[in-house]
C-alpha positions in Angstrom: -149.8 -177.0 92.3 -148.0 -177.8 89.1 -147.7 -175.0 87.4 -145.7 -176.1 84.6 -141.9 -174.4 85.2 -143.5 -171.0 85.3 -140.2 -168.5 85.3 -138.7 -170.1 81.5 -142.6 -170.1 80.1 -143.3 -166.5 81.7 -140.5 -165.6 79.4 -141.5 -167.9 75.8 -145.3 -165.7 76.5 -143.3 -162.3 76.4 -141.5 -163.3 73.6 -144.4 -164.4 71.5 -146.3 -161.3 72.2 -143.6 -159.2 71.2 -143.9 -160.9 67.6 -147.7 -161.0 67.3 -148.8 -157.9 68.9 -149.8 -154.7 67.1 -149.5 -152.0 69.7 -151.7 -148.9 69.5 -149.6 -146.0 70.3 -146.8 -145.9 72.4 -145.7 -149.0 74.7 -147.6 -149.0 78.3 -145.2 -149.9 81.4 -147.2 -152.5 83.0 -146.5 -154.7 86.3 -145.2 -158.4 86.5 -148.1 -160.7 85.6 -149.3 -164.2 87.1 -149.6 -166.8 84.5 -153.7 -167.2 84.0 -152.6 -171.4 84.2 -151.0 -170.6 87.4 -154.1 -169.0 89.0 -156.9 -172.0 87.4 -154.0 -174.1 89.0 -154.9 -177.8 88.2 -157.4 -178.4 91.0 -161.1 -177.4 91.3 -160.2 -174.0 93.9 -157.8 -171.8 92.7 -154.3 -171.4 94.6 -154.6 -167.8 95.1 -158.0 -167.0 96.1 -158.2 -164.3 97.8 -155.0 -162.3 96.6 -154.5 -159.1 94.8 -152.5 -160.1 91.0 -152.3 -158.7 87.3 -153.1 -161.0 84.6 -151.9 -160.6 80.7 -154.2 -162.6 77.9 -156.1 -162.1 75.1 -160.1 -161.0 75.2 -161.7 -164.0 74.3 -165.2 -163.4 74.9 -166.8 -160.0 75.7 -170.2 -160.7 77.6 -170.5 -156.5 79.5 -173.3 -155.7 77.3 -177.3 -155.7 78.5 -178.3 -158.6 80.8 -174.8 -160.2 80.0 -172.0 -161.7 82.4 -171.1 -158.5 83.4 -167.4 -159.1 82.4 -165.3 -160.8 79.8 -163.1 -163.9 79.3 -159.3 -163.6 78.6 -157.1 -166.1 77.9 -153.0 -166.4 77.4 -152.2 -166.9 74.3 -149.8 -169.7 74.9 -150.7 -171.2 77.8 -148.3 -174.0 79.7 -149.5 -176.9 77.4 -150.6 -179.2 80.2 -153.9 -180.7 79.9 -154.7 -180.3 83.7 -154.7 -176.7 84.1 -157.1 -174.2 82.1 -155.1 -170.9 80.1 -158.5 -169.2 80.6 -160.3 -166.8 83.1 -163.2 -164.7 83.6 -162.6 -160.9 84.7 -165.7 -160.2 86.5 -166.3 -156.5 85.2 -168.3 -154.6 83.1 -167.6 -151.1 82.3 -164.4 -151.4 80.5 -164.5 -151.3 77.1 -162.7 -154.2 75.3 -162.7 -156.3 72.4 -162.3 -159.7 71.3 -158.7 -160.0 69.9 -157.5 -157.0 72.0 -154.5 -158.0 74.9 -155.2 -156.6 77.9 -153.7 -156.8 81.6 -155.6 -156.5 84.3 -155.3 -156.4 87.8 -157.8 -158.2 90.5 -158.7 -160.3 93.1 -159.1 -164.4 92.4 -162.4 -165.5 93.7 -164.4 -167.9 93.4 -167.6 -167.5 92.4 -170.3 -170.9 93.0 -167.2 -172.8 91.5 -166.0 -170.1 89.0 -162.6 -169.0 89.0 -162.5 -165.5 88.3 -160.9 -161.8 88.9 -163.2 -159.5 90.7 -163.0 -156.1 92.9 -160.9 -155.0 89.3 -158.8 -152.3 90.1 -157.2 -151.7 86.4 -157.9 -153.2 83.0 -154.5 -152.0 80.7 -155.1 -151.9 76.5 -151.6 -153.5 75.3 -152.5 -153.9 72.2 -153.7 -156.9 69.8 -153.1 -160.3 69.2 -154.4 -163.4 66.8 -156.7 -165.2 69.2 -155.8 -168.8 70.2 -157.6 -171.1 68.3 -160.6 -172.7 70.2 -159.4 -175.9 71.6 -161.3 -179.0 70.3 -163.1 -180.9 73.0 -165.1 -184.2 71.6 -167.7 -185.9 73.8 -167.9 -187.9 75.9 -165.2 -186.5 77.8 -162.7 -189.5 78.3 -163.0 -190.9 81.3 -159.7 -189.5 83.0 -160.9 -185.7 82.1 -163.0 -183.2 83.0 -164.6 -179.7 82.1 -162.8 -178.1 84.6 -159.4 -177.7 82.7 -161.4 -176.4 79.8 -162.6 -173.5 82.4 -162.7 -169.8 81.2 -161.4 -170.9 77.4 -162.7 -170.6 73.9 -163.5 -174.2 73.4 -165.7 -176.2 70.2 -167.7 -178.7 71.5 -168.9 -181.6 69.2 -170.2 -185.1 69.1 -167.3 -188.1 68.4 -167.8 -188.7 65.4 -171.6 -187.8 65.4 -173.5 -184.8 65.4 -174.3 -183.2 69.2 -178.4 -183.7 70.1 -180.3 -181.4 71.7 -181.2 -183.3 75.1 -183.2 -180.7 76.9 -184.7 -177.5 76.0 -187.2 -177.5 78.8 -185.3 -174.1 80.7 -185.3 -172.3 77.1 -187.7 -169.8 77.8 -187.1 -169.3 81.4 -183.0 -169.0 81.3 -181.7 -169.5 77.6 -180.9 -172.8 78.1 -180.2 -175.5 75.6 -179.1 -178.6 77.2 -176.8 -181.2 74.4 -175.1 -184.6 74.7 -173.1 -187.0 72.2 -176.6 -188.5 72.1 -180.0 -188.6 73.7 -179.2 -189.8 77.6 -182.0 -192.5 78.7 -182.9 -192.7 82.3 -181.0 -195.4 83.9 -183.9 -197.8 85.1 -185.0 -197.4 81.8 -183.0 -199.5 80.3 -181.7 -201.4 83.7 -182.6 -203.0 86.8 -182.3 -200.6 89.9 -178.9 -201.0 91.4 -177.0 -198.5 93.7 -173.4 -198.9 91.9 -174.5 -199.0 88.5 -176.4 -195.8 89.1 -173.3 -193.8 90.1 -171.4 -194.6 87.5 -174.6 -193.7 85.4 -174.4 -190.3 86.6 -171.1 -189.7 86.6 -170.7 -190.7 83.0 -173.7 -188.3 82.6 -171.7 -185.5 83.2 -169.0 -186.5 80.6 -171.9 -186.5 78.0 -173.4 -183.4 78.4 -173.0 -179.9 78.3 -175.7 -176.6 79.0 -175.5 -174.1 75.9 -176.4 -171.0 77.8 -177.3 -167.6 75.6 -174.7 -165.5 77.5 -177.0 -163.6 79.4 -178.0 -163.4 83.1 -181.7 -162.5 81.7 -184.7 -164.6 83.3 -186.9 -164.9 80.5 -185.2 -163.8 77.6 -187.4 -162.0 75.1 -186.5 -162.9 72.3 -185.0 -166.5 72.8 -182.3 -167.0 70.9 -182.2 -170.8 69.7 -184.5 -172.2 67.6 -183.8 -175.1 64.7 -184.6 -172.5 62.0 -182.4 -169.9 62.9 -183.8 -167.5 64.3 -185.8 -166.7 67.5 -187.8 -169.5 68.9 -191.7 -169.1 68.7 -195.1 -170.9 68.6 -194.2 -172.1 64.8 -190.0 -172.4 64.7 -189.5 -174.4 67.2 -186.0 -176.7 69.1 -186.9 -179.7 70.1 -185.2 -182.6 71.9 -183.6 -185.1 69.5 -182.7 -182.2 67.0 -179.0 -181.6 66.3 -176.0 -179.1 65.8 -172.8 -180.6 64.3 -170.7 -178.0 66.7 -170.6 -175.4 69.2 -168.2 -173.0 70.0 -168.1 -170.3 72.6 -166.3 -169.8 76.0 -166.6 -172.7 79.2 -167.8 -170.8 82.1 -169.0 -172.5 85.3 -171.7 -170.8 87.2 -174.8 -171.0 89.6 -178.0 -170.8 88.1 -180.4 -169.1 90.4 -183.2 -170.0 89.4 -183.0 -173.4 88.2 -181.0 -173.8 91.7 -177.8 -176.0 90.2 -174.4 -175.1 89.5 -173.0 -176.3 86.1 -170.7 -176.3 83.3 -171.9 -174.3 80.6 -170.7 -173.2 77.1 -171.7 -169.4 76.3 -171.2 -169.4 72.4 -169.1 -167.0 70.3 -170.5 -168.1 66.8 -173.8 -168.1 65.6 -175.7 -172.2 66.4 -177.1 -173.7 63.7 -179.4 -176.5 64.8 -180.8 -179.5 62.5 -184.4 -179.8 62.8 -183.7 -183.9 62.7 -186.6 -185.0 65.2 -189.6 -182.6 63.1 -193.1 -182.6 65.1 -195.7 -185.3 64.0 -198.5 -183.2 62.5 -201.2 -186.5 63.1 -201.2 -189.2 65.5 -199.6 -192.4 64.7 -202.0 -195.3 62.8 -202.4 -198.0 65.5 -205.1 -199.9 63.6 -208.1 -201.8 64.8 -211.8 -201.0 65.3 -211.4 -199.5 69.2 -209.1 -196.9 69.9 -207.8 -196.2 73.3 -205.8 -193.4 74.2 -204.1 -192.4 77.7 -203.0 -188.6 78.5 -201.9 -186.8 81.0 -203.5 -183.2 80.7 -201.4 -181.4 83.6 -203.0 -180.1 86.1 -206.7 -179.3 84.1 -207.8 -177.0 86.7 -211.3 -174.4 85.4 -212.0 -172.5 88.5 -215.7 -172.2 89.3 -216.3 -173.5 85.9 -218.5 -170.1 84.8 -215.3 -168.4 84.1 -214.0 -166.8 87.9 -212.6 -168.7 90.5 -209.0 -168.0 89.7 -205.9 -168.1 90.2 -206.6 -172.3 90.8 -203.9 -174.4 92.9 -202.7 -175.5 90.2 -202.9 -175.2 86.3 -204.5 -171.9 84.6 -203.8 -168.5 86.5 -206.9 -167.0 84.7 -209.6 -167.4 82.3 -207.5 -166.4 79.3 -205.3 -169.7 80.4 -208.0 -171.8 80.8 -209.2 -170.8 77.0 -205.6 -171.7 75.8 -205.1 -174.7 77.8 -208.6 -176.6 76.1 -207.9 -175.4 73.2 -204.2 -177.2 72.7 -205.6 -180.1 74.8 -208.5 -180.4 72.5 -206.2 -179.9 69.3 -204.2 -182.7 70.6 -207.3 -185.1 71.7 -209.8 -184.9 68.6 -207.5 -185.7 66.2 -206.5 -189.1 68.1 -210.0 -190.1 68.0 -210.0 -192.4 70.4 -213.3 -194.2 71.8 -212.3 -194.6 74.8 -209.9 -191.5 76.7 -208.0 -191.9 80.2 -207.7 -188.6 81.8 -204.6 -188.5 84.1 -204.3 -184.8 86.2 -207.5 -183.7 86.0 -209.5 -181.5 89.1 -210.9 -183.7 91.5 -214.1 -181.8 91.5 -217.9 -182.8 90.2 -221.0 -182.0 88.7 -221.9 -179.7 85.2 -219.2 -177.1 86.3 -216.1 -179.8 86.8 -212.8 -179.8 84.7 -214.0 -182.7 83.2 -217.3 -181.7 82.2 -215.6 -178.5 80.9 -213.2 -180.8 78.9 -215.9 -183.0 77.3 -217.7 -179.9 76.3 -214.9 -178.7 74.3 -214.5 -181.8 72.6 -217.7 -181.8 71.8 -217.7 -178.3 70.7 -214.8 -179.5 68.3 -215.6 -182.8 67.1 -219.7 -182.7 67.3 -222.4 -183.1 69.7 -222.7 -186.2 71.3 -219.2 -187.4 70.0 -218.0 -187.4 73.6 -219.0 -188.7 77.0 -217.6 -189.1 80.5 -218.2 -191.6 83.3 -219.4 -189.3 86.2 -217.4 -190.1 90.0 -217.6 -187.3 91.1 -215.0 -186.7 93.8 -212.8 -189.6 94.2 -209.8 -189.4 96.7 -207.9 -187.1 99.0 -205.8 -185.0 96.5 -206.3 -182.2 94.2 -206.5 -183.9 91.2 -207.9 -187.6 89.9 -208.1 -189.9 87.1 -210.8 -190.2 84.7 -212.5 -191.8 81.7 -214.6 -190.4 78.2 -215.4 -192.2 75.5 -217.4 -191.7 72.6 -221.2 -193.4 72.9 -221.9 -194.0 69.3 -218.9 -196.7 69.1 -218.9 -198.1 72.5 -220.9 -198.1 75.9 -220.0 -198.6 80.0 -221.3 -202.2 80.8 -222.4 -201.7 84.9 -221.4 -199.1 87.1 -217.3 -197.7 87.6 -215.4 -199.1 90.3 -212.5 -197.4 92.4 -209.4 -199.0 94.1 -208.4 -196.9 97.3 -207.3 -197.5 101.1 -209.7 -195.0 102.3 -213.5 -196.3 101.3 -215.2 -199.1 101.3 -218.8 -199.6 99.6 -220.4 -201.4 96.8 -218.2 -199.8 94.2 -214.7 -199.1 96.0 -212.9 -201.7 96.8 -210.8 -200.7 100.1 -207.1 -202.1 99.8 -204.4 -200.7 102.1 -201.7 -201.6 100.2 -203.3 -199.1 97.2 -201.9 -195.8 99.6 -204.6 -193.4 98.3 -202.7 -190.3 100.1 -200.0 -190.8 98.2 -201.4 -192.6 94.8 -204.6 -191.3 93.1 -207.1 -193.8 93.4 -207.3 -196.2 90.4 -210.4 -196.0 88.3 -211.9 -198.9 86.5 -214.8 -199.6 83.6 -215.9 -202.0 81.6 -217.0 -201.2 78.0 -218.6 -202.9 75.0 -218.1 -202.1 71.8 -221.1 -201.6 70.1 -220.7 -203.2 66.5 -219.2 -206.4 67.9 -220.7 -206.5 71.6 -217.1 -208.0 72.7 -216.5 -206.4 76.2 -212.7 -205.2 77.6 -211.8 -202.9 81.1 -209.7 -200.4 81.1 -207.9 -199.4 84.5 -206.9 -195.6 84.3 -204.1 -195.0 86.8 -201.6 -192.3 88.2 -199.3 -193.6 90.9 -197.0 -191.4 93.3 -194.3 -189.2 91.9 -191.0 -189.1 92.4 -190.5 -186.0 93.7 -191.4 -186.1 97.4 -189.6 -188.5 99.8 -191.8 -191.1 102.3 -191.7 -192.2 105.4 -188.6 -194.7 106.2 -186.8 -193.9 103.1 -183.8 -191.8 104.7 -180.7 -193.4 104.5 -181.7 -195.8 102.2 -179.1 -196.6 99.3 -180.3 -194.3 95.8 -180.6 -196.9 93.4 -182.4 -194.9 90.7 -186.0 -194.6 90.9 -186.3 -192.2 93.1 -188.8 -191.4 95.9 -191.3 -193.8 97.2 -191.0 -196.9 94.8 -192.0 -199.2 97.9 -195.4 -197.1 97.7 -195.9 -197.6 94.0 -194.8 -201.6 94.5 -197.5 -201.8 97.1 -200.0 -200.2 95.0 -199.0 -202.3 91.9 -199.7 -205.7 94.0 -202.7 -204.3 94.7 -203.8 -203.7 91.3 -202.8 -207.0 90.1 -205.3 -208.5 92.4 -207.9 -206.0 91.7 -207.5 -206.4 87.8 -208.3 -210.5 88.4 -211.8 -209.6 90.2 -212.9 -207.2 87.7 -211.8 -209.4 85.1 -214.0 -212.3 86.5 -217.4 -209.6 87.5 -217.2 -208.6 83.4 -216.8 -212.3 82.8 -214.2 -210.9 80.3 -210.5 -211.3 80.9 -209.5 -208.6 78.5 -207.9 -205.9 80.7 -205.9 -202.9 80.0 -203.9 -200.9 82.6 -203.1 -197.4 81.4 -201.5 -194.4 82.8 -199.2 -192.5 84.6 -197.3 -195.2 87.0 -194.2 -193.1 87.9 -192.4 -195.8 87.4 -189.9 -196.5 84.1 -189.7 -199.1 82.1 -187.0 -201.2 84.6 -188.2 -200.5 88.0 -189.9 -203.0 90.4 -193.7 -201.6 90.0 -194.1 -202.0 86.4 -191.7 -205.4 86.9 -194.3 -206.5 89.7 -197.1 -206.3 87.0 -195.1 -207.8 83.9 -194.6 -210.6 85.9 -198.5 -210.6 86.7 -199.0 -211.8 83.0 -199.4 -208.1 81.7 -197.5 -207.3 78.7 -196.1 -203.7 78.1 -197.7 -202.9 74.5 -195.1 -199.8 74.4 -192.3 -201.9 75.0 -189.1 -200.7 76.8 -187.3 -198.1 74.6 -190.6 -195.5 74.8 -190.3 -192.2 75.5 -193.3 -190.2 76.9 -191.2 -188.2 79.2 -188.5 -186.1 80.2 -186.6 -184.8 83.2 -183.1 -182.9 83.8 -182.7 -184.1 80.0 -183.1 -187.9 80.6 -186.1 -189.5 78.8 -188.0 -192.6 79.7 -191.5 -193.9 80.1 -194.3 -192.9 82.6 -196.8 -193.7 81.1 -198.1 -197.2 79.7 -200.5 -199.2 78.5 -199.9 -202.6 79.7 -202.4 -205.6 78.3 -203.2 -208.9 80.2 -202.7 -211.9 78.3 -205.3 -212.2 76.4 -205.9 -208.6 75.2 -202.7 -208.4 74.7 -203.1 -211.2 71.2 -206.5 -208.4 69.8 -203.8 -205.3 69.8 -203.3 -204.0 66.7 -200.5 -201.3 67.5 -199.2 -199.4 70.0 -197.2 -196.2 70.0 -196.3 -193.2 71.4 -197.6 -189.3 69.9 -194.5 -187.3 70.5 -195.9 -183.3 70.4 -195.2 -182.5 74.5 -192.3 -184.1 76.0 -189.9 -182.9 73.2 -191.1 -179.2 73.3 -189.5 -176.2 74.8 -192.4 -175.6 77.9 -192.2 -171.7 77.1 -194.7 -172.7 73.9 -197.4 -173.9 76.6 -200.4 -172.4 77.3 -199.2 -169.8 80.3 -198.6 -166.3 80.1 -196.9 -165.8 83.0 -192.7 -165.4 82.4 -193.6 -163.4 79.0 -193.5 -160.3 77.7 -196.6 -159.1 76.1 -195.4 -160.1 73.0 -194.5 -163.3 73.6 -197.8 -163.9 75.0 -198.6 -164.0 71.6 -195.7 -165.0 69.7 -195.1 -168.2 71.6 -198.5 -169.7 71.9 -200.6 -171.4 69.1 -203.8 -173.8 69.5 -201.9 -176.7 68.1 -201.4 -180.1 70.5 -197.5 -179.5 70.9 -196.6 -178.6 74.3 -200.6 -178.8 75.4 -198.8 -180.8 78.4 -195.5 -181.9 79.7 -196.0 -185.8 78.7 -196.7 -187.4 75.3 -200.6 -189.0 75.2 -200.6 -192.7 74.0 -202.5 -194.9 71.5 -203.6 -198.7 71.7 -205.6 -200.0 68.6 -207.9 -202.8 69.1 -209.9 -205.7 67.0 -211.6 -207.1 69.8 -212.7 -211.1 69.2 -214.4 -213.8 70.6 
């Protein structure tokens, strides 16, 4: 333990305090105090845990009010000057009137609460006077390799980028816990840019911790009302958002470390003591990207579109909308996103696996026709395909294209004339793939679209225990085998249709450099979006899960391909759900706009089909 020559420094602190304090009334008799930097020590855990101590310092942050942290932060005025030890500490005590700039003496027990060094079971808080608050310590992202956030715990700091503004990296938990993740620049998933590798992935994770910090609203309240942060400087609403990619020049506040119960992670966070100003550097794109061509194909993960019994009842469903009101709001947002894309062929992912005129797919297409005109859209009627609760689907514009022959399904459980049985394509984990050949009415040209939704990374698969973590997440082998089966099936479909033009689309649940994607690329397909596209964000890192992969013949007929960034970069609290919101927020945070209609961004491909 290094406490930096404590006797000499205590004398120095007392001398400085005698010069700067403006004591109110007669001096108060105090007991010998232990320096805060000594209590913090130079490790992750205080050497004084469980001991009753008295500390003296200036209040740099007061979070006792309402649903705040139920305490305040103290900091040594001078400190020990050593970078390894923090000069600040949290006092878990919410019943004393203290003010920022006030010098107080606190007697309490040292504790480590979910990794935060604090004083608890406080016996006394004695006001000594006032002092000039310490200047915030400047911290630049990324932190140096030999540095860590621990050395600033409990201190007043200013966090800034090194030569660039801080970027908003994640806003998923903004509505639930008042949290914004900030970074030196937008983090990218490791396997979006790198081939899977255990050692390199471990380095990536370690570096990420030095590049990011949570901005916390200083409250213990779940589902805060109002939600504090937006790019406009006022509270978040459906029309005043804060998007990933927006920026701020710096944030000043107290660095803390705490357990985030509903999120389930311990993390360093900064509780702002000054207003945080954000610049809307990633403004909402009001219109879909222009991709040209005479035919447009879109792919859209619609995030569990379930419609109850299809007649206004049957709620809550196992996924998606929990009430008829939520379904109405969900459909409004999806329709407002799909209609402007005006895609002649639409691949749909994550829709309820039901059938008939009351199905979720029929409901969605009816909503599209209500907005775009009766008969504008039709759908490929597959009924129930596969054992999962969700499926992939296809809709199309019958005035522009027509289906040629019947749809085809790739699975591992049912074999018939229309379903190809391949044990490599495990349909207890992957959703069965759906294919349909279409003919452009104006030219007579044909192409085949295959819609996919491969196994997610979220849950483990058998046989994976003990394997090195290489960045691909769970069940990569399942997705690899599915990709191999998909390649062979695509060749078969091309022979059947008499046309080599095939588009493999949908949610592959694999980032751009992962094994399943590389299998498809090595089979002659081209990634039309490129390796730098973003369609999804997870844990503050961006990447591509949604693809448009074209056969070599079709790739030559593509005019453009692009992502419409309406969802992944938006706060999840702006979706259709009414739960976890106050009555006021149910209206304030909702609009029928396309923004946050799902958690994935839709993609759009332009085709100019030729002989």
